[in-house]
N, C-alpha and C positions, 0 to 999 in steps of 0.2 A: 522516597529516599534518594539522597544524592548519588550520582554516578561517580563512585570513588576513583575509577580508572581515569576518566576524563578530568576529574577534579585535580588529580595529581599532576596531569600534564598542564593544566591551566595554572596551577600554583607555580610550576617550574617556569612557564612562559612569563608570568608576572615577575618572578624573581630575576629572570634573565633581563627583562626589559626595564626593571626598576619601577614597576607599577604598584602604587599603593591606592587602594580604593577608598574614597571618602564615604563616610556614613551620611545618611539623610540628616542626622542631627548636626553634623559638621557643616553641611550645606545651609542648614537653617541658622546655625550659630557658628560662623566661621572663626570666631575668636577662640573656639575650642580646638582648632587645628593645631597639631603639635608645632612648637616653636622651630624645630629643625626644618620643617616644611615651609613655614612662613618665611624664614630667612632666605631660603633658596628661591622662593617665588618672586622676590624683589628683582631678581636678575632675569626673569623669564617674561617675554611679551605675552599679552593677553591671548593672541591667536597662535602663538608658537605651538608646534606639535610636540609637546612635552608631556609625559605622564603626570607631572605635578599639576598641570593645568586642569586635571580633573577636580582639583580643590577650588577652582574658580567657577565651578558650576553652582553659582549662588547669585542672589539678587543684590549682594552687598559688595561687589568689587569696587575698590577705590582706585581709579586710574592714576591719580596723582602720587599715591604712595606705593602702588603695586601690591597693596594688601587689601584690607577690608574696612568698611565704614558703615554708615547707615544704609538702609534700603535705597537703591537707586529709583527715585520716583520724580515725576514732573507734574505740577499742578498747572492746569490750563487757566489763564486769568479770565475773569468775567468779561473783560473788554473783548475777548474773542468769543466766548460761549454765549453771552447775553442771557444767561440764566442765573437765578439766585443761588442755586446749589453749587457747592464746590466740586470740581471734577479733577481727579488725580489718577494718573496711570503709572504703573511700574514699568521701568525701562529695560527692554531686552537687549538694547544696543551694547551693554557692557558685559555680555557673556562671551566666552570663546565662540567663534563663528558669527558673533553679532546678533544672535537670536536665542531666546530662552529654550527653544526646542531641543538644544543639546542636553538639557535636563530631562526632558521626556524620554529621549533616546537612552540616556543613562538608566532611567527607571525601568525601561524595558529590557536592557541588556544585562544589568548586574544580577538580578535574581537568578537568571539562567546561568550566569558565569559562576557564581558562588555555590551553585548546586550541581555543577557538572553537567548541565543540560546543553551547554554550548562549548565546543572545542575550538579555541582560536588557532590551534596548531594545524587543524585539518579542515575546518569548515569556513565558509564565507557567510558574513552577516548581510542579509538583504533588508533594505530600508525602504519600504513603499511610502510615498509621500507626495505632497504638492510643492515641496521645496525645502523649507527650513529643517524639518525633521530628518530628512535623509542627509542633509549637511551635518547635522549634529551626530547622527549615527555614524557617518563616515569618519568624523573627527574622533569619536570614541573608539572606533574600530582600529584606526591607524595607530593609536597609542598602544594597542595590543599586538601590533604587527600582524593584523588580520586584514585581509582584502575585503573592503566594503563593496556592496552592490547597491547602487542608488537607482530607484525607480521613480520617475516623476514625469508629468505631462510635458510634451514637446513645446507647448506654448508658454512655459514659464520664463521668467526673465533670464537673459543671457548671463548675468552675473552668477546665478546659481550654477549653471552648467560649467562656466569657466572655473569657478572655485572647486567644484567636485573633480573635474579633470586634473586640476593642479595638485590636489591632495592624493591623487592616485586611485580614485574610485573607478570601478566599472560602472558606466552610466547607461541606463536603459530609458529611452524616451518613449512614452506611450502616447497614443493619439489624444488630441484635445487640449484643454486648458484646466483651469482651477476646478471646474465642476465634474470633470471626467474621472471620478474615483473608481467607478466600476471597471474601467479599462485597466487601471492599476491592479485591481483585484484579479482580473483575468490573467494578467501577466504573472502574478504570484502563483496562480494555479498551474500555469505552464511550467514555471520554475520548479514547483513541487514535483511535477511529473518527470521532468527531464534532467534536473540537476540535483542529485541527492546530496552533494556536498554543501548545499545552501540551506541556511536556516533563516526563516522569515520572521522579522520582528515587526508585526503589523500594529502600528500605533492605535488603530481604530478598535482593536480588540484586546490588546495587552493591558492587563490591569496594573502593571507597573507604571504606566503612564499617569493615570489619575492618582495613584498612591504617591508618586513623586510630587505632584502638585498639591495634594492634601498635606504632605509633610513639609514642603518647602515654600510653595507659592502662597498658600493660605496664610501661614504665619507672617510672611512678608507683607501681604496686604494689610493684615491686622496691625503690624508694627508701623507701617507707613501712615495708616489712618490715625493711630494713637499719637504719632509724632506731630499731627496737625494741632493738637492742643485739646483742652477739656471742653465739655459741654456740647459736643457734636454728636450727630446721629449717623451711623453708617446705614444709609437708606437703601443702597443698591450696589451690587457687584455685576459688572458687565463683562461678558466674554464671548467672542465669536466662537461658534461651536467647533468648527474644524474637526479635529479627532476626538473632541470632548474631553481632553486631558485637562486643559487650563480651567475649564468651567468647574472641575472637581474641587478647586480651591473654595468654591461656594459651599461644598459639603463641610469643610472645616469651619468656614465663617458662620454657618448656620448654628453651630454649637456655641459660638461666642456672641452672636447677634441674632437671636431667634426671629426677629421681625424683618431681616434683610430681604430684599427682593433680588434673587439670583436670576439674571436675565441672559438669555441666549440671543446672540446677534448673528444675522446672516445677510446675504445679498438679496436685494429685492428682485434681481433677475433670476434668483434660484431660491425661492422662499419655502424650503422644504418643511420647516416646522410651522411657519406662519400660515401658509395656504396649501400645504401638500404640493407645492409647486416644484418646477424643474427648469433648467436652462443653464446657459453659460454666463459667466461673469468675470470681472477683472480684479476682484479683491483678492490678491494673491495671499495664500496662507490659510484660507478657510474652506477647504474642499467640502463638498456637500452632495445633495441629491440623495442622501440617505441619513438615517439616524445611527451614529456609531454605537457599537455594542457596549462600550464602556460609559456611555452617557447615562447617568442616573437622572432620568427625566423627572422622576418624582420630586426631585429637589429643585426643579426649574420653575420659577414663578411667572416669568413673562418671556415672550419672544418678540424680537424687533427686527425689522429689515431696513437696510440702507441701500439706496440707489448707487450702483458702482460709478456712475457718472459724477456723482457728488465727490466721491473719493478721488477720482482722477483729477478733477478740477481743483480741489483743495490741495492736492499734491503740487500742482503748479503754483497756486497762491502761496504755499509755504516754502517754495524753493526757487522762485523767480524773483529777480530784482524789483520788478514792478509790484509784485505782491508784498514784498517786504516794505517798500516805500509806502504803500497804502496803509498797511497795518501800523507802521510807525506814525503816520499822520493821524490815525484814529486812536492813538494813545497806547499802543502796545509797546512796552519797554524794549529798547534795543537789545538788552541782555537776554530777553526771552525770545526775540526774533532769531537770535543766533542759535537757539535751541530747537527751532522748528524742524530741522532735518532729523531730529531724533525720532520722529514719527514716520514709519513706513506706511504703506497703503492700508494694511489691516489695522494698524494703530490709528490712522485717521478714521477708519470705519468705526472702531470702538469709541473714539471720541465723539463722533456724530451720534452713535447709539446712546451714549451717556447723556448728551444734550436732549435727545428725543425723549428719553425716559424721565429726565428731570422735568420736562414740559408736560408729559403725559400724566405723571403722578403729582404735579404741582408742588414740587419740592421747594423748600425754603432755605434761608441762609444757614440754618443749623444742620442741614442735610449735606451729606457727602456721598458722591458716587465714585466708587473705585473701579478701575479697569486696567487693562494691560496694553502697553505699547510694545507689541511683540518684537519688532525689528525697526530698522531705521531706513532713511532714504539711500544710505550707502549701498543697499541691495537693489535699488530701483533707479539708478542714474540713467540707465538705458530707457526706462519708461518715460522719464522727463524729456529726454531727447526725442523719443517717438511722438510725444504729445506736441512738442515744438514743431516737429516736421509736419504733423497732421493739421495743426491749427494755426501755425505761423508764430511770429514774434508775440511774446506776452506783453501787452501794453497796459497802461493804467486803466483804460476802460474795461479790459478783460478782468483785471484784478477787482475792480469795483463790482462788476457783474457777478463774479464768482463769490465774492464776499457776501453780497446781498442775497443771491439766490440760494447758495449751497450752505451758508452758515446762518445768516439772519433768517433765511426762509425755512429753516427746519421746523416742521410741525409735529404734532402728536399722532400723525397717521402711521399706518403699518406697525401697530403695536397690539399685541394680544396679552391680556391679563389672564393667565392660565388657571382655570379651576381644576378640581380633582380629575374630572373625566376628560378634560382637555389634555392633561398630562398622560392619562392612560391611553388616550388615542395616539399620542405621539410615541409612547412606548410600544404600542402594537405595530407601528410602522416598521419597527425593527424586523418583524417577521419576514417581510418581502426581500430584504437584503440578506439577513443572516440565516434564516431557516431555509428559505427557498434556494438561495445561491451559495451560501458560505459554509454549509455543513453543520450548523447548530440545530438543536431540537426545540420543539415547542416547550418541553419541560425546562430546558435551559432558560428560555425566554421568560417563562413564568417565574422562575426563581429570581430573576433580575428585578421584578416588581416589588419584592419584599424588602422593607427597610433593614431587616436583619442581615440580608445578603451583603448590603453595602457596609454595614457595621463591621462585618467580618473582613471584607476587602480592606478597609482602612485600618484594621488592626495589624496588617502585615508589616507596616513600616518599622516598628520597634523590633520585630522578629528579624527582619533583614539587617537592621543595624548590628544585632548580635552576631549574625552570620558573617557580616563584613569584617567585624573585629577578629573573629576566628580565622577568617581567610588571610587577613593581613599578618596575623601572628605566624601562620603557617609559611608564608612567603619569606618572612624575616627581613623584608626590605626596609621597613621603618626603623628597625633596630640598628641597621647599618648606617643610618644617616647621622 
């Protein structure tokens, strides 16, 4: 039952701040957003800290008009991929904060907000993350005049830390880099013990995360695929595992394309799913060394691992003048070369995973592989500078080597086609993190294996839509516009 006392305070806060909460349906179909809101959005920048920018948590932001259009997607030409299948990725660049994780944070925060489980007038929202999720959570929190607490590894890019401090977040840097998720969890337990005013929104276990992707990302992938034209086969959907929110779009897609191969991608330096491996890596945005609680492993058909060195050198190829010159000489259109910075490090990793899967399954011209380009190089400029300092000036011979080795040289290795018991083995790995360390029970874990559990999880979206509508009527903000 909702906490009515807290809910009243939350409604008053949103009325005072002019906050209207969009429904998942409006994020999926932004043309359904009330005209009064759309007119005001034209005057608001994409990254402006304005409550109305909650309505820009969608894959359909149109930068030129300030409103909405088709799904933002980018097809990688065959002259780059060298595979017969078509490879298309949704672009996270055009979200507030420049990454789609602001949607996952919304999915975790709003169910608690509309049920009185989080009091923005008295509590702080804690966002444990390896980067983009805590940025999205901080953005959502500030719109409510609530102090966000961002937890992320100290080794993440300096752009992340600078942005968080600029928006007024309390920033806690934990030891390590991308793979050090347990250290983040340890800090969360410390906060639970010592800071009762804090509420932790853990993307790795909050079911609002996959529900948001099921309701918003899954349909966007379907729409972008259908926009390619008739007669094509959606052969695979690729997602880095990360918190396992984005891969939940595959649960939606399974219902529309039963033969799709939902593929989990990870770093070869930390191949948790592929080899039960561990280690540090540089593909920022896909924290691992465990299986997230919210990962429906039963719906994962394959696992693939990418060498982080490939990602870092392709980052240079895509962002250095010598790289652009080589690609132009090889027939890549100049109009596309200008779009290469739309792929951040994890986006490059997903692209390489898509190429590898196309080769492994011998996909043809009628096949399409869909994936996610989570963020852009705008968040990794410092990494490009670091690589330049480490390796020196990027010359034509470097570009040719990187193109030949890290793109043309991609093979079908480090791929596992998952059978039933492979998936169950991966599901059972959750025990060591979640039961032994994070307070779950074996009974909880067993329930997650049942398809009926996930059917129930994904039925929550329409319920939350109705509750959001009721909440907005109670604030009266929309009526005042």
